[in-house]
C-alpha positions in Angstrom: -14.5 33.4 16.1 -17.4 32.5 13.8 -18.3 34.6 10.7 -22.1 34.2 10.9 -22.5 36.0 7.6 -21.0 33.0 5.9 -23.4 30.6 7.6 -26.6 29.5 6.0 -29.5 27.9 7.9 -28.3 24.5 6.5 -24.8 25.1 7.6 -25.9 25.9 11.2 -28.2 22.9 11.4 -25.5 20.5 10.0 -22.8 21.8 12.3 -25.0 21.6 15.4 -26.3 18.1 14.7 -22.9 16.9 13.7 -21.3 18.4 16.7 -23.8 16.7 19.0 -23.1 13.4 17.4 -19.3 13.8 17.8 -19.8 14.8 21.5 -21.5 11.5 22.2 -18.7 9.6 20.3 -16.0 11.4 22.3 -17.1 10.1 25.7 -16.1 6.4 25.5 -12.8 7.3 23.7 -11.9 9.8 26.4 -12.6 7.3 29.2 -10.7 4.6 27.4 -7.6 6.8 26.9 -7.7 7.9 30.5 -7.6 4.2 31.5 -4.6 3.7 29.2 -2.7 6.6 30.9 -3.7 5.3 34.3 -5.7 8.3 35.5 -9.2 9.1 36.5 -11.7 9.2 33.6 -12.3 12.9 34.4 -8.8 13.7 33.2 -9.6 12.5 29.7 -13.0 14.1 29.7 -11.6 17.5 30.8 -9.0 17.2 28.0 -11.7 16.4 25.4 -13.6 19.5 26.4 -10.8 22.0 26.9 -8.6 21.0 23.9 -11.6 20.7 21.7 -12.9 24.1 22.7 -9.6 25.9 22.2 -8.9 24.3 18.8 -12.4 24.9 17.6 -11.7 28.6 18.0 -8.0 28.9 17.2 -7.3 25.8 15.1 -6.0 25.7 11.6 -8.8 23.6 10.1 -12.5 24.4 10.8 -14.4 21.4 11.9 -11.4 19.4 13.0 -12.0 17.6 16.4 -9.3 17.4 19.1 -9.2 15.8 22.5 -7.6 13.0 24.5 -6.1 10.4 22.1 -4.5 6.9 22.4 -1.3 8.0 20.7 -0.6 10.5 23.5 -2.0 8.4 26.3 0.5 5.6 25.4 3.4 8.0 26.0 2.1 8.8 29.5 2.3 5.1 30.3 6.1 5.2 30.4 5.9 8.4 32.5 3.7 6.5 35.1 6.3 3.7 35.2 9.1 6.2 35.7 7.2 8.0 38.6 6.7 4.6 40.3 10.4 4.0 40.2 11.1 7.5 41.5 8.7 7.3 44.5 8.7 3.6 45.5 7.7 4.5 49.1 4.3 6.0 48.2 1.1 4.1 48.7 -1.4 3.5 45.8 -3.5 6.6 46.4 -0.5 9.0 46.9 1.2 7.5 43.8 -1.9 8.1 41.7 -1.9 11.7 42.7 1.8 12.0 42.0 1.4 10.5 38.5 -1.4 12.8 37.8 0.6 15.9 38.7 3.5 14.7 36.5 1.1 14.2 33.6 -0.4 17.7 34.1 3.1 19.3 34.2 4.2 17.3 31.1 1.0 18.4 29.3 1.8 22.0 30.0 5.4 21.7 28.8 4.2 19.7 25.7 1.9 22.6 24.9 4.7 25.1 25.2 6.9 23.1 22.8 4.0 23.0 20.3 3.5 26.7 20.5 7.2 27.3 19.9 7.1 25.0 16.8 4.1 26.8 15.4 5.6 30.3 16.0 8.8 29.1 14.2 6.7 28.1 11.2 7.8 24.5 11.3 4.3 23.0 10.7 5.1 23.0 7.0 7.5 20.0 7.5 4.5 17.7 7.3 5.1 18.0 3.6 8.1 15.7 4.1 5.8 12.8 4.8 5.5 10.9 1.4 2.2 9.7 0.1 2.9 6.0 0.7 3.6 6.8 4.3 0.4 8.8 4.5 -1.5 5.8 3.2 0.2 3.6 5.7 -0.6 6.0 8.5 -4.3 6.1 7.6 -4.6 2.4 7.1 -2.8 1.6 10.3 -4.9 4.0 12.2 -8.1 2.5 10.8 -7.0 -0.9 12.0 -6.1 0.5 15.4 -9.5 2.2 15.7 -11.3 -1.1 14.9 -9.2 -3.2 17.3 -9.6 -0.7 20.1 -13.4 -1.3 20.1 -13.1 -5.0 21.0 -12.1 -4.0 24.6 -15.5 -2.4 25.0 -17.2 -5.6 23.8 -15.9 -7.8 26.6 -18.0 -8.2 29.7 -15.0 -9.9 31.4 -11.6 -8.8 32.6 -9.6 -8.5 29.4 -6.1 -7.7 30.8 -4.8 -11.1 30.0 -6.8 -11.9 26.9 -5.9 -11.4 23.2 -8.4 -9.5 21.0 -9.5 -12.8 19.4 -10.3 -14.3 22.8 -12.2 -11.1 23.7 -14.4 -11.6 20.7 -15.2 -15.2 21.5 -15.9 -14.5 25.2 -18.0 -11.5 24.6 -20.1 -13.2 21.9 -20.8 -16.1 24.3 -21.8 -13.7 27.2 -23.5 -10.9 25.3 -24.4 -11.7 21.7 -27.0 -8.9 21.6 -24.2 -6.3 21.5 -23.3 -7.7 18.1 -26.8 -7.3 16.9 -26.8 -3.7 17.9 -23.5 -3.1 16.2 -24.8 -4.6 13.0 -28.0 -2.5 13.1 -25.9 0.7 13.8 -23.7 -0.1 10.8 -26.6 -0.8 8.6 -28.3 2.5 9.6 -25.1 4.5 8.9 -24.5 2.8 5.6 -28.0 3.0 4.1 -29.6 6.1 5.7 -27.3 8.7 3.9 -28.5 7.2 0.6 -32.0 8.4 1.3 -31.4 11.6 3.3 -28.6 13.6 4.8 -30.8 16.0 6.7 -29.9 14.3 10.0 -26.5 12.6 10.7 -27.0 8.8 10.4 -24.9 8.2 13.6 -27.2 10.4 15.6 -30.3 8.5 14.3 -28.7 5.3 15.2 -27.9 6.5 18.8 -31.4 7.9 19.4 -33.4 5.0 17.8 -31.4 2.1 19.3 -31.2 3.7 22.7 -35.0 4.0 22.8 -35.4 0.4 21.6 -33.0 -0.9 24.3 -34.7 1.3 27.0 -38.3 0.1 26.0 -37.4 -3.6 25.7 -35.2 -3.6 28.7 -32.6 -5.8 27.0 -29.6 -6.5 29.1 -26.6 -4.9 27.4 -23.6 -2.8 28.4 -24.4 0.9 28.6 -22.1 3.9 28.5 -22.8 4.6 32.2 -21.2 1.4 33.2 -17.9 2.6 31.9 -17.8 5.3 34.6 -17.7 2.8 37.5 -19.0 4.4 40.7 -19.0 8.0 39.3 -22.5 9.5 39.6 -21.7 13.2 38.9 -19.0 15.1 37.2 -17.7 18.5 38.5 -16.8 21.3 36.1 -13.1 21.7 35.2 -11.3 23.9 37.7 -7.8 25.3 37.9 -5.2 22.9 39.3 -2.0 24.3 40.7 0.8 21.8 39.9 2.7 20.5 42.8 5.8 22.8 42.9 7.8 20.2 44.8 8.0 18.3 41.5 10.2 20.9 40.0 13.4 19.2 40.9 16.2 17.7 38.8 15.0 14.1 39.1 11.4 14.8 38.2 12.2 17.2 35.4 14.6 14.6 33.9 11.5 12.4 33.2 9.0 15.1 32.6 10.8 17.1 29.9 11.6 14.1 27.6 8.0 12.9 28.0 6.7 16.4 27.2 8.8 16.6 24.1 7.7 13.2 22.9 4.0 14.1 23.6 4.4 17.3 21.6 5.9 15.5 18.6 3.4 12.7 18.6 0.5 15.1 19.0 1.7 17.4 16.2 2.4 14.5 13.8 -1.1 13.1 14.4 -2.7 16.5 14.2 -0.9 17.6 11.0 -1.5 14.3 9.3 -5.2 14.5 10.3 -5.2 18.1 8.9 -3.8 16.7 5.6 -6.4 14.0 5.4 -9.2 16.5 6.0 -7.7 18.9 3.4 -8.0 16.2 0.9 -11.6 15.4 1.9 -12.7 19.1 1.9 -10.6 20.4 -1.0 -9.6 23.4 1.1 -6.1 23.8 2.7 -5.8 24.4 6.4 -2.9 26.1 8.3 -0.4 23.7 9.8 1.4 26.4 11.8 -1.8 27.8 13.2 -2.9 24.3 14.2 0.5 23.8 16.0 -0.1 26.9 18.1 -3.8 26.0 18.8 -2.8 22.5 19.9 -0.2 24.0 22.2 -2.5 26.5 23.8 -5.1 23.7 24.2 -2.6 21.4 26.0 -1.4 24.2 28.3 -5.0 25.0 29.2 -5.8 21.3 29.6 -2.9 20.7 31.9 -3.7 23.8 34.0 -7.3 22.6 34.5 -6.8 19.0 35.4 -6.8 17.5 31.9 -4.1 15.4 30.1 -2.5 16.5 26.8 -4.2 15.5 23.5 -4.3 16.2 19.8 -6.5 16.0 16.8 -8.6 12.9 16.5 -8.9 11.6 13.0 -11.8 9.2 13.7 -14.0 11.9 15.3 -12.9 14.5 12.7 -14.0 12.2 9.9 -17.3 11.6 11.6 -17.8 15.3 11.8 -16.9 16.0 8.2 -18.9 13.0 6.9 -21.9 14.2 8.9 -21.8 17.7 7.4 -19.9 19.5 10.2 -17.6 21.6 8.1 -17.4 24.9 10.1 -15.9 25.9 13.5 -19.4 25.8 15.0 -19.5 22.0 14.7 -16.3 21.5 16.8 -17.4 24.2 19.2 -20.7 22.6 19.7 -19.0 19.2 20.1 -16.9 20.4 23.0 -19.7 22.3 24.7 -22.3 19.6 24.3 -19.8 17.1 25.6 -19.5 19.0 28.9 -23.3 19.4 29.1 -23.8 15.7 28.6 -21.3 14.5 31.2 -22.1 17.2 33.8 -25.9 17.8 33.5 -27.3 14.9 31.5 -25.2 12.0 32.8 -28.3 9.7 33.3 -29.3 10.3 29.7 -25.9 9.6 28.2 -25.5 6.6 30.5 -28.4 4.9 28.8 -26.8 4.9 25.4 -25.7 1.3 24.5 -21.9 0.9 24.2 -22.6 -1.3 21.1 -24.0 1.7 19.2 -20.9 3.7 19.7 -18.8 0.7 18.7 -20.8 0.4 15.5 -20.2 4.0 14.7 -16.4 3.6 15.3 -16.4 0.5 13.1 -17.9 2.6 10.3 -15.3 5.3 11.0 -12.6 2.7 10.7 -14.0 1.5 7.3 -14.3 5.1 6.1 -10.8 5.9 7.3 -9.1 2.9 5.6 -7.7 3.9 2.2 -9.0 0.9 0.1 -7.7 2.5 -3.1 -4.2 2.0 -1.7 -4.6 -1.8 -2.0 -5.3 -1.4 -5.7 -2.4 0.9 -6.1 0.1 -1.4 -4.4 0.6 -3.5 -7.5 1.2 -0.4 -9.6 3.6 1.2 -7.1 7.3 0.9 -7.1 8.5 -1.8 -4.7 10.1 0.8 -2.4 6.8 2.8 -2.1 4.8 -0.4 -1.4 7.4 -1.4 1.2 7.0 2.0 2.9 3.2 1.8 2.9 3.2 -1.7 4.4 5.9 -0.9 6.9 4.2 2.3 8.2 0.9 0.4 8.5 2.4 -2.4 10.5 4.4 -0.1 12.8 1.3 2.1 13.4 -0.7 -1.0 14.5 1.9 -2.7 16.6 4.0 0.2 17.9 3.4 3.9 17.7 2.2 6.5 15.2 5.2 8.8 15.6 7.6 5.9 15.2 5.7 4.7 12.1 5.7 8.1 10.3 9.4 8.8 11.2 10.3 5.3 9.9 8.4 6.0 6.7 10.2 9.3 6.1 13.6 7.8 6.8 13.0 4.8 4.5 11.7 7.1 1.7 14.6 9.4 2.1 17.1 6.6 1.9 15.4 5.2 -1.2 15.4 8.6 -2.8 19.1 9.1 -2.1 19.9 5.6 -3.4 17.9 6.2 -6.7 19.7 9.5 -7.3 23.1 8.4 -6.2 24.3 8.2 -9.8 25.7 11.1 -11.8 26.6 10.5 -15.5 28.9 12.3 -17.9 29.3 12.7 -21.7 32.8 13.1 -22.9 33.6 15.4 -25.9 36.9 16.5 -27.4 37.5 19.5 -29.7 40.2 20.0 -32.3 42.5 21.5 -29.7 42.5 18.3 -27.8 40.5 19.8 -24.9 38.3 17.2 -23.2 34.9 18.3 -22.0 33.0 16.3 -19.3 29.3 17.2 -19.5 27.7 16.1 -16.3 24.1 15.1 -15.7 22.4 14.6 -12.4 22.5 15.8 -8.8 25.9 16.0 -7.0 25.3 15.4 -3.3 26.6 13.2 -0.5 25.1 10.0 -2.1 26.5 10.6 -5.6 30.0 11.8 -4.6 31.6 8.3 -5.3 29.8 8.1 -8.7 31.1 11.6 -9.5 34.7 10.7 -8.8 34.5 7.6 -10.9 33.6 9.6 -14.0 37.2 10.9 -14.4 40.4 9.3 -15.5 43.0 11.9 -14.6 46.0 9.9 -15.9 44.5 9.4 -19.4 43.1 12.9 -19.7 44.8 15.5 -21.9 46.6 18.5 -20.5 43.4 20.6 -20.6 40.1 19.5 -19.2 36.7 21.2 -18.8 33.9 20.0 -16.5 30.5 21.4 -17.5 27.8 21.5 -14.8 25.1 22.9 -17.0 22.9 19.8 -16.6 24.1 19.0 -13.1 23.3 20.5 -9.7 25.5 20.7 -6.7 23.1 20.0 -3.9 25.2 20.2 -0.7 28.6 20.8 0.9 29.6 17.2 0.2 29.3 17.9 -3.5 31.4 21.1 -3.2 34.1 19.2 -1.3 34.2 16.5 -4.0 34.8 19.2 -6.6 37.6 20.7 -4.5 39.2 17.2 -4.1 39.0 16.5 -7.8 40.5 20.0 -8.6 43.4 19.3 -6.3 44.1 16.0 -8.1 44.3 17.7 -11.5 46.5 20.4 -10.1 49.0 17.8 -8.7 48.9 16.1 -12.1 50.0 19.3 -13.7 46.9 19.6 -15.9 44.7 22.6 -16.5 41.1 22.3 -15.2 38.2 24.6 -15.9 34.7 24.4 -14.3 31.7 25.8 -16.2 28.2 26.6 -15.2 28.6 26.6 -11.5 26.3 28.9 -9.5 27.7 31.9 -7.7 26.7 30.3 -4.4 28.7 27.2 -5.3 31.7 29.3 -6.3 31.8 31.0 -2.9 31.9 27.7 -1.1 34.7 26.2 -3.2 38.2 26.8 -1.9 40.6 24.9 -4.1 38.4 24.9 -7.3 37.2 28.5 -7.0 40.0 30.1 -9.1 39.4 27.6 -11.9 35.7 28.5 -12.4 35.0 30.1 -15.7 32.2 32.6 -16.4 29.4 31.7 -18.8 26.5 33.8 -19.8 23.9 31.2 -18.7 25.5 30.4 -15.3 22.8 29.0 -13.0 21.6 30.8 -9.9 20.7 27.8 -7.7 21.9 27.7 -4.1 23.5 24.7 -2.3 23.0 23.4 1.2 26.0 23.9 3.4 26.7 23.6 7.1 26.7 27.0 8.7 
C-alpha cells in the first residue's frame, strides 16, 4: 500500500497535515451533496470515507481525493423523482427508505460498470478530450465550486432565492461570515509566502475557530449543518431490498447507474489529468477506473452513495503538500474520526472558514491563462472552451465534456474535409493524379470532384503516396470511382495503397499496382 522507504520525514508530515485539512473540508461538501440527492447526511459522509479509503490504496494517482460529489448527486435527483412516480402510495418516511435503497443499488451497479471499463483498458479514451474542452471543464468547475458556497452563507430558506438574493440576504443578517471568509482567504494567500511547513488552510481553521470560540461571536458553525444529529454511527453493511429487483425498478436503476458511472469516470479522469499536469507525473487512468468502481461497490454495500474524484479537495491536497497515498488515506480515516468521535470539536468550526478555503480552491482551479489564450486561439477552439464552461455551470459536467468532444470532432472533420490533387501527364499521354490529404467520410465528396472522367485520356493513374485512406467510406469512394472509369472503357491504375486498403477494395483491387515504397498504414473499417 505505502512504500515507507520512499517517505522522508517531511513527506510524512506534509501528507498527514494535508490529509487532516482535506478531511475537514470534506465534511460540508458531503453533507451538501447528500441534501442534493435527497438522502440523510450520513449517506454522503459514508461515501466520502469509504470511496476515499479505497481509492487512496488502489487509485491510479497518489494523493487524489475521492468522495461524494455534486456531479453524481445531481444524477440521483432524477432517480428519486422516478421512484416517487413508481411508488405513489408510500408515505414520506417509507418513500425516503425506498429512494435510499434505489440509490444504494444504483451505486453498486455503477461501480461494476466502472470496474468493467477499467479492466477493458478504456480509461485511455480521456485523451480524446481536447485541450480547449479541458480548459472549459476546469473553468466551469471553478465557477460551480464558488457558486455552491453561497448556499452555505444564507441563514434563511434559500429554496426560492437566486444566488444574488442569497448574498444580499446573508450579508444583511450575518455580515461577520464575510469577515471570516476574507480573513481565511488572506491567510491562505499570504502565509505560504513565508512558510509552507503547515498548510495555510489548517492554520486558518484552527486560528479562526479559536477566535470565534473565545469571542463568542454569533456565526454559523459546521455543527448546525447536521440538524438534530448528535452522534454518528460507524458504517455498517446494508443488505439491499431484494424486492427492488423487478423489471420496473431495474428499468430506472440500470440507466441511472450507467450515467453515474460515466459522469464519475469523466470527472475522475479529468481530475487525474489536471493533477498529472500539476505534479509532472502521469497516473494510471485504467487503474483509477477500477479503484473508483471498487469504491462505489463498497460504498453502496455499506450505506453510502456513489461518488468520484473531487478536483477541489484534490487540489487542496496537492497544494498543501499532500503528494503521496498517505495523504488521501489520512484524509478518509481522519474524516471518520472527526464525525464519529470528535463531533463537538468539528461542530465548532465556522462554516465561513470552510467557504473561504473553497473560494481559494475555486481561484486556484480557474485556468486564468486560458483567458489570455482565447484571443490567440482559433475561433473554433475558443468556441469549444466557452461552450464547455457554460454547459458545466448551467447543466452537467458529463454533458459539457461530451459536447466539447463532439464539437471538436466536427470542427476537425470539417477542416480536413478537403483532398487536393496535382495533375501530371507524361509523353505517353498517361494522366497521373497525385493526391494530397486524408480520404475519409468527410472528404469523399472533395475526392470525387478531383476527377473529370470524360476528359481524361484512355490511361489514368491515381497516386496515393501523399494521401491516406482513413476509413471504409474512403475505400468505397475508390471502388465507386474505379467502376466509373471501367464503364467509360478507360484503364485505371492505383499506386501506393497499403496492403490493408487493397484487401478492403472489391472493384478497385485488381487495378492496384505494386510500388517499392507502398505504405503500410491500416484503415478503419466496420467489422
